[in-house]
C-alpha positions in Angstrom: 188.9 -150.9 105.9 189.3 -147.4 106.4 190.3 -145.1 109.6 191.2 -142.4 111.4 192.8 -142.3 114.8 192.5 -139.4 116.4 195.1 -139.2 120.1 197.2 -136.9 121.9 193.2 -135.4 124.0 193.4 -134.7 127.6 192.8 -131.8 130.7 194.8 -129.0 130.1 195.0 -126.0 133.1 194.2 -122.2 130.9 196.3 -120.9 128.6 198.7 -125.0 128.2 199.5 -126.2 124.9 198.5 -130.5 123.3 199.2 -131.8 120.7 197.2 -134.0 118.8 197.4 -136.5 115.7 195.0 -138.4 113.2 196.2 -141.1 112.1 194.6 -141.8 108.7 194.9 -146.3 107.3 192.8 -147.6 104.3 192.6 -145.4 102.4 195.4 -142.6 100.2 196.3 -140.9 102.6 198.1 -138.4 100.4 194.7 -138.1 97.8 193.1 -136.3 101.2 192.4 -132.8 102.6 192.6 -133.5 106.3 190.8 -131.2 108.9 190.0 -131.0 112.5 186.6 -129.3 113.8 185.4 -129.8 117.3 182.6 -130.1 118.2 181.4 -129.0 122.2 177.8 -129.8 125.0 174.7 -128.4 123.1 176.9 -126.9 120.0 177.0 -127.9 116.0 180.5 -128.9 115.6 182.7 -126.7 113.4 185.8 -126.2 111.6 188.9 -125.4 113.2 191.3 -126.3 110.8 192.2 -127.4 107.5 195.2 -128.1 104.8 195.3 -129.8 101.8 196.7 -132.5 100.5 200.0 -131.1 99.5 200.2 -129.9 102.5 199.8 -126.1 100.8 197.0 -124.4 101.4 195.7 -124.3 104.7 192.9 -122.6 106.6 191.4 -121.4 110.2 188.7 -119.4 111.2 189.4 -116.9 114.2 189.0 -118.1 116.8 191.5 -120.6 116.6 194.2 -118.8 114.0 197.7 -117.5 116.0 196.9 -120.4 118.8 196.2 -123.5 117.1 198.8 -124.7 113.6 197.8 -127.7 111.5 200.4 -129.6 110.5 200.6 -133.1 108.3 203.2 -135.6 107.4 202.2 -138.2 104.4 205.1 -140.2 104.9 203.3 -140.9 107.7 199.8 -141.0 107.0 199.2 -138.7 110.0 197.7 -135.0 110.4 198.9 -132.9 113.9 196.6 -130.1 115.0 199.5 -128.1 117.6 197.2 -126.0 120.2 198.3 -123.2 122.5 196.9 -120.6 124.6 194.1 -122.7 124.8 191.4 -121.4 126.7 188.7 -122.9 128.4 186.1 -122.7 125.2 188.1 -124.9 122.9 186.8 -127.5 125.9 185.5 -129.8 123.3 185.2 -133.6 120.9 187.7 -133.0 118.3 187.3 -135.1 115.2 189.3 -135.6 112.8 188.8 -135.5 108.7 189.7 -136.8 104.9 188.2 -134.8 102.7 188.2 -135.6 98.5 185.4 -135.1 96.1 182.5 -136.2 97.8 184.6 -138.9 99.8 185.1 -138.2 103.0 185.8 -140.1 105.8 185.9 -139.1 110.1 187.3 -140.0 112.7 186.1 -141.0 116.2 187.0 -137.8 118.2 189.4 -137.4 121.0 188.0 -135.7 124.1 189.9 -131.8 124.7 189.3 -130.4 128.2 190.7 -126.6 129.1 189.9 -126.0 132.7 191.2 -125.3 136.5 
């Protein structure tokens, strides 16, 4: 059974940091590109960061570049998202996604709230 389980979300003040984790099981994790998406209330789900299967290629949209860092540990079947200098507009449910060719899997999401 394929599972992606996110953790590490919570409430943080503006300017603070959080580290999200996503643990995969039931599929060959090291063969899959991994990515983080987020969805704020009333908005479409958007890509936050992506990392290739071996971790050689990384992609960030402009809104998080320089503040967020994606990484992965294939030995632990886990992908991480280090989020620094958080802003209220980063508030959303964060999802991880595993992708290989036409196959993809989603996690259930973890809530991140940035508020004073």
